[in-house]
N, C-alpha and C positions, 0 to 999 in steps of 0.2 A: 227455624232460624236461617238455615241455608237458603230456603225458598224465598224468604223475605229479603235477604241480601241480594239474591239474583234479581228479584223483581225491581228492587230499588235501582240496581245497576242498569237494567234494561230501560228504565224510564228516563235515564239521563240522556241528554242530547249529545251526540258525538261532537268532539271539539274539531276545530279547523285543522286540517292536516298541514304539518310543517313541511320543510324540505329536509332531505337526508343530508347529514354532515359529510362534507367532501373529504376524502382521504387521498394519500399519495400512493397511487397504484404501483405495484412492482411487476417486473418481468419474471415470469415463472418458466423454468426450463427443466425438462426431463431429458437426461442424456443416457441413452442405452440402458434404461432401467429394466431389471428383471426381478421377479419375486417368486421364490419357491417355498411351498409348504410340503416338506417331505419329498415325496415323488411327484407331487403336483406342481406344474409350472404355471402359476397364475398370470404372470406377466413375462413376456419374452422380448427383451431388447426394444423397449418402447422409448421413442424419442419424440418429444413435442416441445414447441416453443410458443409461449403466449406473450405477446407484447403487452405493455401496461394498458389496463382498461379494457382488454378484450374479454368477451363472454364466449367461452368455448363449451360446447355441449359434447359430452362423451356418450355415444349412442351404441347400443348393442344389447344382445339378449342376456338373460341372467347367467352369471358364471363366466362372462367373457373377460373380466378383470377391471371393470369400470370402478367399482367401489374400492378395490385394492389400490388402484392408482391414486384415488382421492385420499385414502388413509395414509399413503406414503407421502403425499404432498403436505398433509396436515402434521405429519410426525408421529402419528399413532402406530404406524408400521415402519420398519426399516427395510430398505431394498436389499435384496440378496447381492446384487451387483448394480453398477451404474451410479449416477449422481442426480441429485435434485438441487437446483440453484435458484436463489431469489436475488434478482438484480446482479447476477453474475457471481454471487457469493454462495459457496457450497453449504447447504444445510443438511444434506444427507448424502453419504458416500463413504468410500473407503477411509478417508482421512478425517471426517468430521461428522458429528450428528448433533443438530440443534434440537432441543426438546420443543414440544408443541407450543408451550406458553411463551417461548421467546422468538417465535417465527413471525408474529404479526399476521397470523392466518386465522380466519373465522371459519367455523364448520357448522353447517346446518344439517341436522339429521332427518332421516325419513320419518321417524315417529315423533318429531318435535322435541321430545325429551325435556318437557317442562317439569319443574319440581312442584308437586302438589301442595307442599307445606309452606311454600313461599308465595307472597303476593305477586301479582303480575309485574309490578315495577321492580320487585326484588329479583324476579327471574331474569329480567332484562339487564339488571345491574350486576348480575352474578360474576361476569367476566371482567369487571372494571375494578379489580382489586388494587391496582396501582394508584387509584384516586381516593380522595377522602370520601366519606359517606355522602356528604352534601354534593360533591362534584359528581360522584357516580349516580346519585339520584337524579341530578339535573340532566346528565347525558341520557339516562334511561328514559326519562320523561320525554326528551326531545325525540328519541327513536320511536317511542310509542306514538307520539303525535304524528310522526311521518306515516305510520301505518294505520292511522285513524283510530287508535285504541287508548288514547290518553285518559279517557273517561273511565276506563276499567283499571286504572293504575293500582288501586288499593284492594281490588277483588282478587279472587283465587282462580286458577286455571279451570277448575271443574265447571264453572258457569259458562265457559266459552264454547262456541261451536267449533267444528274441525277447522273451518276456514279462519276463524279468529285465532285459534291456537297456532296455526301456521304463520299468521302475521306477527304474533308475539315472538315466535321462534326466529323470524326474520329480523325483528327489531333487536333481539338479543345478539344476533350475528353481526349486525351493522353498528351496534352501539360502541364497540371498541375502535371503530374506524379501521378495520383490517385492510392491509394492502392487497391481500388475496382472500377471496371468499369462495368456499367450497360447499356445494349443495348436493346432497345425496338423495335423488328422487324426491324432491320436496313436495311435489303435488300428487303423488301416487295415491294418497289416502283420501283424496277429495272426490266428490261426485263430479261428473263431466262438466256441468254448467258452471259450478263454482270454481272448478279447476281452471277454466279459461279466464275467468275474471281475476282470480288471484295471480295467475301467471302473468297477465298483462300488468297488474299493479307491481308485481315483483320486478319485472323487467324495467319498468319506469324508475324504480328505486335504485336498481343496479346502475342505470345510466347516470343517475344523480350522484351516487357515491363515487362513481368512476373506478371502483375497485376492479382488479383483475378477477375473473370469476370462472369457475368450472362448475357446470351443471351436469350431473349424472342422470340419464334417463334411458328408458327402453322404448319410449314413444317417439317415433320418427317425426310426427307432426309437431310435437313439442320442441324437438331439437331444431327443426327447420324454422320455427317461429321465434325461438329465443336466441339461438347462437349466432354470433358474428361469423363463427366457423363451426363446423361439425367434424368430430373425429369418430370414425366408425371402427369399433373394436370387434374382434372375433377371436376367441380362443387365445387370449393374451396378446394378440398382435394388433397393431394399428393397420387396418386394411386400406383406409383412404381418409384423407383430410382435405377440407376445403370449404368454400361457401356452400350453403345448403343447395342453392340453385345449380352449382356445378356438379355436386354429387347426384342430384336428381337427374340432370340432363345427361351426364356421362359417368354412370356408376362403373366401378372398376371391373366388377364381375356380376354374374347373374344373382348371386346372393345379396349383393349390395342393391341391385335393382329391385329385388323383392322387398327390401327393407323400406324403400321410399314410395312404392306404389303397388296397387293390385294389378297383376299381369295376366294376360292370356299368353300361354307359351305354345308356339306352333312349330313343328319340325320343318326344316327347310333343306334345300340342296343348292349349292353354289354353282351358278352358271353365268359365265361372262361377267363376273364381278358383282352379281346380284344374288340375293337369297330368294329362291323361288318357293312360294307357298300357294295354297289354295286361296289365300286372301290377297295375293298379288306378289310383285317382285319389289325387293327393297335393297338399297345399296349395301354391299359388304366388301369394302375396298381392299382389306388386307387378307381376305381368305382366298385360298386357291380354288380354282374350278374343280368340281367333283367332291369337295368336302361337304360333310353334313354340318348343319348349324341349327340354332334355336332362334326363332324370331319372337321377340317379346312385344306384345301390343298392350299398352295401358288400357284398362277398361274404359276410361273416359275418352280414349282415342277411337273407339268404335262408334260410328255414326249409324243411326237407323234411317233407312230410306223407304220410299214407297215400294210396294211390290212391283217387280219387274225392273227395278233399278239396282245397280250394283250387283253384289253377290247374294243369291237367294238364301234365305234362312227361315226357320220356323221357331216361334217362341214356345219354349218348353215350360218356363216358370217365370214368376214375377215376384220380387220381394221389395216391399216398400221400406225405405230407410229414412223417412222424413221428407226432406226436400227433393231427394233423388230416389230413383228406383233402380234396382239391380235386375237386369233382364238376362235370362239364361236362354241360349238359342242353340239349335242344331244346325250345323253347316255341313253340306255334303263334302266328304273328303277329310273331315276332321273326326278323330276318334273321341275327343273330349268336347264338352259343350264350350261355346264361346260366350263370354260375359260382356255386357255393356252397362255403363252407368249413365242414365239419362235423367232429365227433369221429370219429376213425378207426373206432370201434366202431359208429357210426351210419351208415356209408357203405353205400349201396345197391349192387346188382349192376349192371354195365354191361348195357344193354338193357332194364332194368326200367322200369315205369311208376310215376311218383310224383306226388304233389301238391306244390305249393310255395306258401308264404306269404311276405310281406315285412314285416319290422319297420319301422314308420314312422319310428322313431328312427334308422334307418340309411339314410335317404333324403335326398338333397340335390337341389334343383331349380335349374337354371341357364338363362339365356338360350341360344338356339340357338348363338350364337357363343362361349358359355362364358366371357365376359369378366367377368360380375358375378353374384354370388349373389343369388337373388331369393326363395328360400324354403327354410327348413329345417324339416322336420317333426320 
């Protein structure tokens, strides 16, 4: 019976996609928000301000506080201290707490959380309880049409692929036209190829709805592609906030730099305002002469040259990564291998002698402890 129903559904031609219904975006503000679970401080005085319609990506490793901040915005958790405001009105704080259902906030879970006993249109209409059944059904169908799944309206979630379930979950989140949409690692369960496609579709829908949006992710590339801004979290703190390009070019510290690109880390000594390394000298304007430093060279910033040109190196290993190859090289004076990412067609043979050069625009200079950025060439 189930197989027949699935087969009939798969034979139907997908309907034309509609446009997402426009909502009135709200300004979302976190003022000095902290959250403690017993002795564990999950969030430590977090302040963020999202103007209406902005997509902000919360980026950081597991356990850094991203999901906790999302749950506080949704009203699922109460902050230990600090305030959350929507359009300047306090919805969580010492004086007031507005329950989730009265905030006009949509929440999209990592596991999609579809109800298996409800049809797909019923899943999407689930949060439209203030509408009549007919009105809720119409809104749900419109949301399904926008994600290209209106033809599955009367089927059940088990017949859908992971990507289709993700789109249903998105339709359910946008159907009530929330002023703020919160998404907790919504693409983590999808395979890489599908993830990229669904991510782009989701971003287009977010721009159509114009809702203010927070996307939680541990994937730096995803954050850079989706966010109008990125907030980098670490151990409950906001380390740095800004446009993805700004965080990439001028990370606050070496840990932030490692988040956004693969680095070669080379010890250096400051002489005459420059960091001296076996790879060359690089500006380090705010470090004093005689200090030790770390020069970080992005792997894509290492150029391969003909033997006899640049700095001599020997190829130790070669790893093909699809369109690019990761070249591991030994350089005299360096204890650790040097890595370069090059086009697959330009990859040298293992054991061959090459020359290398460094693009100065791919170099970051940090203090030896890595705590603060002191020079970007």
